[in-house]
Backbone bond lengths (Angstrom), bond angles and torsions (degrees), N, CA, C in turn:
res aa  C-N    CA-C-N  psi(-1)  N-CA   C-N-CA  omega(-1)  CA-C   N-CA-C  phi
1 X - - - 1.435 - - 1.532 108.16 -
2 X 1.328 117.62 126.43 1.464 119.96 179.65 1.520 109.83 -107.50
3 X 1.296 113.77 147.41 1.457 120.09 179.96 1.521 108.70 -102.09
4 X 1.322 117.27 125.81 1.463 121.13 178.72 1.516 108.38 -113.66
5 X 1.334 115.37 122.05 1.455 119.68 -179.36 1.524 109.54 -109.75
6 X 1.307 115.83 138.45 1.455 120.59 175.00 1.524 107.64 -104.97
7 X 1.323 116.41 150.44 1.461 118.30 179.76 1.527 110.95 -59.78
8 X 1.301 115.42 140.01 1.467 120.00 179.25 1.524 109.61 -69.87
9 X 1.317 116.17 136.09 1.459 120.31 176.55 1.514 108.79 -81.72
10 X 1.313 114.73 147.81 1.453 120.23 179.16 1.522 110.02 -64.20
11 X 1.323 116.11 137.09 1.461 120.85 179.40 1.522 110.74 -73.59
12 X 1.343 116.66 -22.84 1.458 120.28 178.96 1.524 109.41 -111.74
13 X 1.325 116.72 143.38 1.460 118.95 179.35 1.528 111.12 -70.85
14 X 1.337 116.24 160.51 1.456 120.63 176.14 1.523 108.93 -63.49
15 X 1.337 117.06 147.51 1.459 119.27 177.98 1.528 111.36 -60.62
16 X 1.315 115.70 148.11 1.456 121.71 178.62 1.531 109.01 -73.39
17 X 1.340 116.85 138.35 1.457 122.43 176.61 1.519 107.58 -109.35
18 X 1.332 116.08 128.23 1.461 121.73 -178.84 1.522 108.37 -121.02
19 X 1.335 116.14 121.99 1.459 122.04 176.39 1.516 108.53 -93.93
20 X 1.327 116.45 136.80 1.454 120.83 -177.37 1.524 110.95 -144.50
21 X 1.330 115.90 153.47 1.461 120.07 175.19 1.527 110.93 -99.52
22 X 1.326 116.81 11.11 1.460 122.96 178.10 1.532 109.49 -98.16
23 X 1.346 115.75 146.49 1.464 121.11 177.76 1.515 112.62 -88.69
24 X 1.337 116.87 -12.12 1.471 121.61 178.77 1.516 107.36 -133.15
25 X 1.324 116.19 126.03 1.463 120.80 -177.03 1.521 109.90 -130.90
26 X 1.340 114.74 157.02 1.464 119.77 175.23 1.517 108.84 -117.74
27 X 1.322 115.03 155.57 1.462 120.43 178.02 1.523 107.97 -137.87
28 X 1.344 115.56 135.03 1.469 120.42 175.45 1.524 110.56 -126.30
29 X 1.327 116.19 14.99 1.458 120.68 177.55 1.516 113.72 72.91
30 X 1.309 117.47 11.91 1.455 120.37 -179.64 1.512 112.82 100.54
31 X 1.322 116.70 -2.64 1.462 120.68 177.64 1.512 112.71 71.69
32 X 1.297 115.29 -173.40 1.462 120.46 179.55 1.511 112.23 68.14
33 X 1.313 115.13 -164.87 1.464 121.64 -176.59 1.527 112.91 -65.30
34 X 1.330 117.55 -25.25 1.463 120.55 -178.17 1.521 112.90 -95.37
35 X 1.327 117.56 3.68 1.453 121.66 -178.50 1.524 112.30 -79.01
36 X 1.329 115.17 -167.69 1.457 122.08 177.84 1.522 107.87 -145.97
37 X 1.332 118.32 172.69 1.463 119.75 178.98 1.533 110.78 -57.55
38 X 1.322 116.80 149.38 1.465 121.17 179.07 1.528 109.11 -68.50
39 X 1.318 115.24 129.24 1.461 121.83 175.74 1.525 108.04 -127.81
40 X 1.324 116.55 149.37 1.462 122.59 -178.88 1.518 109.84 -112.90
41 X 1.341 115.58 143.17 1.460 121.63 179.45 1.517 110.27 -131.18
42 X 1.320 115.27 144.08 1.458 122.35 174.87 1.523 107.85 -98.02
43 X 1.321 115.68 134.03 1.467 120.17 -179.78 1.527 110.68 -104.27
44 X 1.324 117.51 29.96 1.460 121.50 179.97 1.530 111.80 -59.15
45 X 1.321 117.64 -29.22 1.468 121.80 177.36 1.523 112.11 -89.94
46 X 1.347 116.19 2.29 1.461 119.85 176.97 1.513 114.75 101.35
47 X 1.332 117.46 -21.18 1.468 119.51 178.93 1.521 110.67 -161.29
48 X 1.319 114.68 162.70 1.466 122.05 176.53 1.519 108.07 -154.31
49 X 1.318 115.56 152.36 1.465 120.92 178.55 1.518 108.99 -121.52
50 X 1.323 116.33 132.30 1.459 121.28 -179.03 1.527 110.04 -66.82
51 X 1.320 115.05 131.25 1.461 120.64 179.52 1.518 113.63 -73.50
52 X 1.328 117.14 -15.47 1.461 120.98 179.46 1.532 112.05 -93.03
53 X 1.329 116.04 -54.51 1.475 118.87 -170.13 1.531 113.77 -113.63
54 X 1.321 118.04 1.04 1.466 123.64 177.61 1.522 114.75 69.52
55 X 1.345 118.51 9.44 1.465 118.88 173.43 1.521 107.53 -58.08
56 X 1.327 115.27 141.24 1.453 120.19 179.09 1.524 108.11 -110.86
57 X 1.325 116.35 125.69 1.458 122.77 178.85 1.519 107.94 -105.45
58 X 1.332 115.90 129.01 1.463 121.07 -179.27 1.520 108.98 -123.92
59 X 1.337 115.46 127.20 1.457 121.43 178.48 1.517 109.22 -75.70
60 X 1.327 115.41 125.61 1.457 121.35 179.54 1.531 106.90 -137.72
61 X 1.346 117.76 95.36 1.466 120.92 -176.60 1.531 112.28 -55.27
62 X 1.321 114.00 140.92 1.453 119.72 177.05 1.505 115.09 79.15
63 X 1.332 118.09 -0.19 1.470 121.31 179.37 1.524 109.02 -95.92
64 X 1.301 117.43 123.23 1.456 120.06 -177.07 1.526 112.48 -95.17
65 X 1.318 118.62 9.09 1.476 121.14 -179.05 1.477 111.13 -93.62
């Protein structure tokens, strides 16, 4: 009898990545009961990660999404 193991899936989903054409963004974790206080990030280095919810914001000039 052989034992076959599959890699364990992460219990938490991958952080959300948000592309923006803005150099300054805010994050509230999606608002509502599961949100967090509003925090602002500067994307002068091209990206930032929220210290509360791990959302990653990436500056992408000319992208309106």
